[in-house]
Each structure stands twice: as C-alpha cells, then as structure tokens.
N, C-alpha and C positions, 0 to 999 in steps of 0.2 A: 505493500498500500505505499501513497504517498506521504511524503511527511509534511503535513498542513503548515508545518512553522517555516518551511523554505518557502523562498518566492516561486512563484512557477503557478503552471496551471492545468487541471485536471482533463483527462479526454472527454471529448465531446460523446454524449451517448444517443441515439435515437432509437425508432422502431421504423418508421416510414422512409423517409426520404435523407437524403444529407450531401453537402457539399464543403469542402474545402479547398481555399482559395488564399492567395498572397496578398488580398484586398476586402475586407468587410463589405461593401458595396457588391462586390462582384461576388462573394459569396450569398449575399440578397436577390442578386440577381437570378443567381440559379435556382434559388428557393422557389423564386416567385415562378419562374418557368415551370419547375417542377409541381408546384401545387395549382397551375393554371392548365393543365394537362398535358404537358411538354414531359420526355423522357429523358434519360444521361445525358445522352448525345445533345439534344436540342438545349440543356440547360449548361453543359460545356461550351458549346460554341457562342454562347449570349453572355455568358460569365469571361471568357477569353476575349470577346469584343469590347467587354466593359475595360478590361484591363489595360486595352491596348489605348486606352484613353487615359484613363486615372492612373495606371502604372508606367508611363510613357518611355522609360529610360530601359524598360524589360521588354515590352514587345508591341505588337503592332500591325495594321492591317498590312504594312510593307515588309513583313518578315513571313517565316515558315512554321510549319508544326509537324510534329509527328503525336500519333493519337492509339491506342490500342483501347479495344471494347469487347465487352464479354456481354453478349445476349443472355438472358437470363433462360437458366433450362435448355441451352443448346451445348453446353460444353465445350465452346469453340472460343479462340479469341481474334477477334477481327483488328488487322494492322491496317494502319495508314499511313505513306510516305507522302508528306506535305513540303517536301523541300525543293527549292526550286534550281532551275539547270544555271549556268555560264551563258552569255549570249553567244550566238552563233560566229561571232568573230574574235571571240577572247581566244587567241592562241599564242603561245610564247613566244614568236617570232612578232605577231603584231602588235606584241607590249614591248619589245626590244626594238622594234622599230621605231616606237614613241618616249625609246630611253628611259622605259620600265624596267628596273634591276631588281626592286624585290615590291611584292605588295604591300600597301599600304593600308591600314585601316580607315583612314578618311579618303582614301582614294574610289573615283567613281568603278575603277576595274574591281574593287571588292565586292561591287553590288552583284547578287546573281539575280533573276528575276524572283520577285517573292512569290512562293507556293502556298501560302494559307488561304488564303480567299478560295482559290481553285478547291482545296482541300474539303475547307466548310462546306460548302455547295456539294460537292461528291457525297460528304457524309449527311448532309442532312437529306439530300434525295434518298440515300440506300437505306440510313437506319432513323432519321428525324420523323417528327410528326407534325411539326411547325414548320410556317415558310421563313426563310431567311428576313422578310420584312420584319414581321415581330420577333426574332432573333435579333438583330440588331438594333431595334429600336432603343432601349436600354442605354448601348453605348452612344448613340447617336445625340440622345437628349443632353448626357454629361459632356459631351463636344461642345453641342450649341451654348446649354445654359450656366456651364462650367463645373468645376470639381475644387474642392478644398485639397490642397497637397499634403499628405501624409508625412509621417516623421523620416522613414526611410526613405521615399521616395524623394525627400527635398535633400535628404541629404548624398543621396546619388545622383541627384540634378546638380547640385553646386560641383562635386568631382568631376562631372561632366561640361560645366561650364565652357572652358578653354575650348573642347572641342567642336561646342553649338558656335561659337562664336568664329570660328571659322568658315562658315557657310550662312551668306548674309540672310536666304531666306528664313533659316532654324533660329539665328539672332534674333529676328524681327518679331518672331513668334513663340520662343521658347525662353528668351531671356529676357522680359518686362523690363524697362530702363536698363539694359546692359546686365543686367545679375539675373541668378536663377529664382526662382521664386522659394520662399519658407514656407516651412510648415505653417499651414492653415491658410496662406493665401489660396485664391484663387483664379484658376485659370481655364481658359477655353479656347477650342479649336475650330470655329465655324466652318473652315474649308472642309476639315473632315468629316462634321456632320453630315454636310452636303454629301461627300462621297459615300458615307455610311448607308444613309437612305437611298443613294443612286443604286446600290449593289443591293439593298432589299430590295427595291421595287423592278431591277432590271436582271439580278443574278450577278455571279463573276464575269460577266462579260463586259460589265459597265467597269471592272476594275481592270481587264486585261487590253480592253479596245475603246475606241474613243476617245473624249475627251481627256482622262484620267490618265490612260496609258499615254498617250501624247506628252503630257504635263511631265510624269517622270521620264520619259527620253529624252525631254527637253532639258529637264533638270540636270540629267546624267552626261549628255553631249556636250552641255558647255562645261563642264569639267573635264573634256575627254574622254567619257566612256564609248562605248563602242556597241550600244544598247540599241536597237532599232525595234519601231512598232510593231515589226514581225516578232520578233523575237518574246514580244508580251503578247501578243495572240496566241501564239504556241506555248507559250505557259498555263495558258488556262487550262489544257489539258497535262500540267504535268504531274498533280498529284495521281497518287495511283494506290489501291490497294493492293498489298505486298503480303507474304507468308510470313507467319512473325517465328523467332527462332525462340529456341526455351533450353534450360539446363535442368534434371532432377536433382534436387537439394532439400535434403532432410524430411522426406517423403512428401515434397509440393514440388509444381512445376512453376520455374520462374519465366515468364515471357517476355520476350523485348522485339521491338522494331529490326530486321536486319540491317545491312549495307547501305546505304552510306552512313547511318548512324552508329554511333558508339555501346551501341546495346552489347553488341555481344563480350563488351569487357567485362563489364558486369557479370556477365553467366563466365568468362574464364576465372575471374576472382573469385567467385563462387565455387568452383571446381576446383581449385586450388586450395581455398579455405577448409572445403569439404574432406580434404584429406589431412588435414592438421589437426590436432586434440583442442578441446574447448581449455581458455587460457584458466588454469585454478586460481589466479589471483583475480580475475574478476574481467568485466569490460572497460575498465577504464585504468588497466594496469599496461607496464610497459612491455610485458611479454604479448599480451592480447595485440596490442598495436604495432609493436616491431614484427610481428607475423604480418599483420594485414599492410604493412608498407612493403614490406617485400612482395607479399602477391602482386601488389599493384605495380611493385614497379615493372615486373614481367609483365604482367598482361597492358600496362600502358606501351613497355617496348614494342609488342606484337603490333599496337593498335599504330604506332608511329610507322611501322614497315608495312603494313598490309592493308590499313583499312582506307577504302576509295569508294567511287562507283561501281558497282559493281556490272554496269553494263560496260565498262571499257576495261575492268580488273577483275579476274576470277580469284576473289578473295576465299582465301581457304578457311571457312568458316567451320564447314564440320571437323577439320583435323585441328582446329584450335581451342574446338569446345568438346572433343572427343575425352571420356574419363581418363583414357591414358596419358593424354598429353598434358591434363589437368595433374594428375599422380606423378608423372617426369617433373615439373615444374616444382611441384611442393616437396620434393626430395631435393631441391637446390636451396632451400630455406633451414638455415641454422639456428637455432636458439642461442647461440654462441657470440654470434657476428654477423652485423650487415653486411651485404657482398659486396666487395669492395669493386669487384668486373662482372658483369650479368654475362652472360652467352649469346651475343650479337643477333638481332633481329632487324634493325634499324636504327636510325639516328633517333635521340629524342626532340621534340619540338612541343614543350607544355610552356610556352610564355605567353599564349591567348586564352586568357581564364577569364572569362567573361558573364553578361548576366542573360536571364531567364523567368520566364513565369511559368510555374507547374501547378495545375489544380485537378481534382477527381470527382466524380458525382456516383451517386449510386440512387437510384430510384426506386420505387415502391414495388416495384414489378422484381427489384432487384438485377435492373439493366446496370452495367459498371461500367465507368467512362475513364481512362488514364489519358489525359491532355496534356501536350505542351507546346508552349508557341514563344516565338522567341526571335528580337532582332541581333542575336548573339552580343557583340558588346555595348555598354553602355549609350543607345540611342543611337544604335546600329551605327551607319557610317557617319552620321551626322549630315548628314544630305537631305535638305525638306524639298519636297514635290510642292511646290508654294501653292496653287491654284487648286490642287486635290488634296492639301495637306495630308501628302503621306511621307513618313520620315521612313527612309530606305534602309534596310538591313546592310551586312557587311559580312555576310557569309563566304563571300568568296577570298576574304583573308584567310580563312583554313586551306585554301589551296596553297601548292607549292609551283614554283618555277621550275623547280629542277626536272629537265626534259629524262624521262624515263624512269622516274618516281611514278607509283600507281597513283599518288595524289596529285599530280601535275595538273596545272589548268588547261582545259581544252573545251572548244566548240561544244554546245549543248551538254555540258557535264556537272555531275553534281558534286560540290567537296565534301570532304568527310565532313559529319554532324556531331556535333557535342548533344544534342538535347534526344534525352532518351526517356519516353514514358516506361513506366514497369506495371507488371499484373502478376500477381500470385494465383496461383490454383492449386487446387485440392479435390481430389477423388471427383475430376470433371465441372466442378463447380470454384464460382470465382470467391475469394474470399478475401482480397486485397488489391484494389488500383493504388498503386502512389509511385512517387517520383521525389526526386531531389534535385534543383536545379543549382546552376555555379559555373556555367559552361565546361569545360576539362574535367572540374573535381566532381560531375554527375558519379561516374562510376563508383568512384571511390567514395562517395556519398551514399549509393543506395546501397552499397554492400557494408557501409556501419549500420545505416539504418535496419538493414535484413538481418544481419548478425545480432543488435541490439536486442532486436524483439525478440524473434525466434531462437537465438541461441542464448541469450541472457536472460533471456525473461523480463525485458523493460516492458512497459506499455506503451501502446501506440505514441503518445504525447512524452514520455521519458524518453524513449529510441529516437525522438526526432530531437529535442532537449539536448541530448548529450554529446560534449566535447568533440571536437573533431580533430584533423589534422591531415596533411595531405602533402605527399612527394612531389616535389616540383625544382627542376633545373638544379637538381643533386641536393637539394636539400628538403627538409621537412619542414613545413607550415603548419605553426601551432596555435591553436585557440588559446586565449586564458584562460578557461575551465579546466585544462590540464595541468596538473598539478608538477611543481619545481623537482619534487622528485621523481616522477615519470620523465620528465625531460632528462634531468641529468642522467637515468639509465639508459634513456634512448641514445641519447650522445656517446656515452660509456659502450654502447653497442656497436658503435661506430657510423651511425646518423649525424647528422649536422642539422639541429633543430633551429628555427628562427622563430619569433612571434609575428602574427599576422594584423596588419591595421585594421580591415576589418572582416568578420569571420566567413565563413565559409557555407557558401550555399542559400537552400532554403526548401524545407520539403513540406510536402502532404501528404496524407493518408489516411484511409476509410479500413477499417478491418470490418469485415462482415463477419459476426459470431452466429451460425446460420442453427447452432443447437440452443441458443436461448434468444433468436429472432432480433438480436439489436446490431446497429453499426455503432461502430468504435471509433474516432476519429480524432488525428492530431494535426495540428496545424504551427508551422515555422515559427518562434519566438524571434527570429534574427529579421524577420518582414513584420510585415505591418498586420496582417491576415487573420483567418480565423476558420475555426469549423464551424457549422451550425447545420443541426438537424430538425424533424419536427417528427 
C-alpha cells in the first residue's frame, strides 16, 4: 500500500471508461467523447487533437503518430504506422548540391511529410464511430478561443524560445511580445482552428491538398526545402495498417509497432532481462539498475545499426527478437563490472532526445487504444506554416547522410522513429495499454515501467513515479530520486553517472483488472496530465 504520509498520488480507479493523457483538458475531452457514445479510438483522436493545441511543443497536426488498438473480444492487436516520408527529391546528392553536410533540427530538410492526419482519418473510418468533424471540434475551440498555459508547457516553451525566434512566423504567433508565455498566460491559434475545422468537414484531403498543403510547401521552399505539393498529396495515403510485433515475457505478450518505429528495442530489452534474475535488493538498487543499463546499451546498439524503413532495408527483426539472441546477450552482462567494450553492431547515435505525447483510453466495451503522436523535438522544426497554423515536425532529423547506412535519407523513405505505443495482452485479452514519452528514452522508459509493475510489484502509479535513468553518449543520466549511494555503486561498477536537468520522459497506463472489473490508471507526475474515469 502507498505511504499516505509521502507526497504523490494514488492510481485512479473506475469501472466503465478511463483515459490517461498528459493534460487534464485532453483527458476530459476523451471522457466527453466516451460518454457521448464514442469508443476508445474516437476518444484517442479527439484528445490527441486537443493536445496538439494546448501542449504545442510536443505534438500537433504537423507531426506523426503510431497506434496500437485492441478491439474487445477479438484477441487481436491492430497496429497503425502514421509516420510520414521524406520528399521525393530528398537524396544525399541533392542535399550535398545545396552544401548540406549535416542534417540540422531547424532546417527544412529535417521536415518529413506529416503522417498524423492521414492516420487519424484511416483509424476513424476503420474503427471509430464518430466523424472527424465532431472529434476535432474540441481542439478547434481551444485554438480559436484560447487556452491557459500549464506549468510544464510553459517551462518547455521558454526553453524553445531561441528556436522559435529563428522563424519569423513562429515568433509572431508563439512568442507574444518577443517572449514565451508564462504559466497561466492565455494563447490562441485562430489559423490552426480554421485548418482543424476544414479537416473535420472535408477530411484529410483538406490537409494534404489545397490551401493548407500549398501553405506548408511555401513555408518549406522559402527555407530551401525540396518539398512539393505532389509530395503532400501522396502523403495522404502514407499511413498504413501494419502487423504488430511481440515477445512473450512473464506469461504475457507485449506488443509493439514494427520498424521504422523503435518498438523492437523494447522487446529486445525485455528478452535480455527475462534471462536475468530479479534483483534481490529491489527495484531502486544498483544491482537492478546496472543490469537494466547494460541490457539497454546492447539493444540500443542494435537499433543504431539496423533500425530503418523496412521498405528500403531488411531489418532483421526475427533474429533480434529470437529467444536465443536474447539469451546470448544476457550472458554478456556481468554483475561485477560494466561492459567496457560491446560487441560491435553499429555506431551509437543517441544525441537526439526529444518530446512527444502519449495517451491511452479504455472504453465501456473494453476496447483499448494506445496512441502516441509527436513533433519529435520541442516544437518540431520550429517552422510554422503561417496561413494554415501548422507547426511542422522535424522527424527527418532522425535520418543520416551516411550513404550505405540503412537509415540514410532517401526519396519517399521513412526515418528511424522513436515513438512507440505499447500494449500488454494475457490469455488473448488486453490487460494494459501503456506508453512512456521521451524521444530515445522510450524503450528504456517502457521497460523500466513494465518491470517496476509486473516484476517488482509496484502499482501502476508507483511504477510511473519511480526514479529513472538512461545510458546516453557513454554516460548514465540520473534523475534526482536515485540515491547517492546507488549512484556511487553504479560509478564503481564502471558507469559514469551524471545528473539530468529535466526528468526523463512521461508515461500513462491503464491496467484492466478483469477479475474485479476495474480499470486502474496512472499518469506522469513529470508532466501536467492526469488519469480520470467514470
């Protein structure tokens, strides 16, 4: 049981419907949709659209999404890849001809064609009950009438002010008086409201063709981008239903979206950890963290070597997720010392560690939706298409310019993606949609959460609250909640720990307790959101 003398919050429990998002207004939006007859997919789309307005540093219609959906009573998990592609003219040769020697996060060349709106439309048509007009209206009202900025959003906004100032349109609309809004200030985006309503009335075509597409192309071309209106028109159909991948772990099936997303890294870490004993000293011990760090180092090494668009490269998913491979990697981990040298699989590239939103919904029928939508870095590229109000992502920053590398930029190619919704099934029934935001931290964050809950017995909220760390650039970034004694022990084992200014990621989860008929949810204390049910 929770220590009620200590600060924190309990899991939220309900019996009918539940939503957990990173902003209270988005959670309320999801519940409103559920109570008005919508299902989990409808609620997820509506809440995500709201987040794209009121948490604009993390997500928006100019971004991408990945989704896992478990329809009640089917035993199935349906996966949607809503990530966009590079323009047809994006070749290493074309970039070199423009004196581009490295991809920059604020460059037009880092902008891929946004995939989210096409994915929302396909999800809604295939599995939703309500039209996009009704689902996007709450977001349009916030964009038109304004919203008050929450604490974490204000902090992130201030941190990104330098980026926004580089783009004249973004500065005009996102830096009133030349500065980022403070907590409690009111902001509105009327151009975005018009675009949202136009999409609601006319569908994804209103985003990928016509005035909105022309506006985005104009903004990108003015900065040297290779994008065309034809690229955007083709982008309308880029989102696709795909076959999810999974691994068997502790009597459950953990599902992820396949590459080009990073979900296979979650499964690889779980496979490694499944071959190691539970730490006797507990979940916050150096022993537990050491093993988890080493497993993550091995799995992220494989990500950097192999993860890319499977339409262009045969990603060896089956090999990487095989029980034999997981066992072999586990044997490389010693409790006595951190690995000084790992077997080579590829060069590490963990410097790009960015923002995202994650949310999950379970409806009265038991349908469960795990939904993640992102601009990648804070405010994406920082490039605002002013007339349409669309802030454009910078997912292309995840590409490389290294020709021959699986993740090298190329025409109509998807970059390696960090956003990864999760779903846990047991005995052919969904027991938990979950996710942990935070760019490259996400596989580490998901596996910390899953092991906290299912291996170490923390409740859903405790498992999200627990302090986190992350191996990055040869060091281990440690949150304040990890004790100095544990940090000292990790250093003695050969890890080089360093404090991190902002905490790692942000998660949401809903555990479906089928025996008692209860929905038990947790929400990220490192963000401004909440879980609520009815």
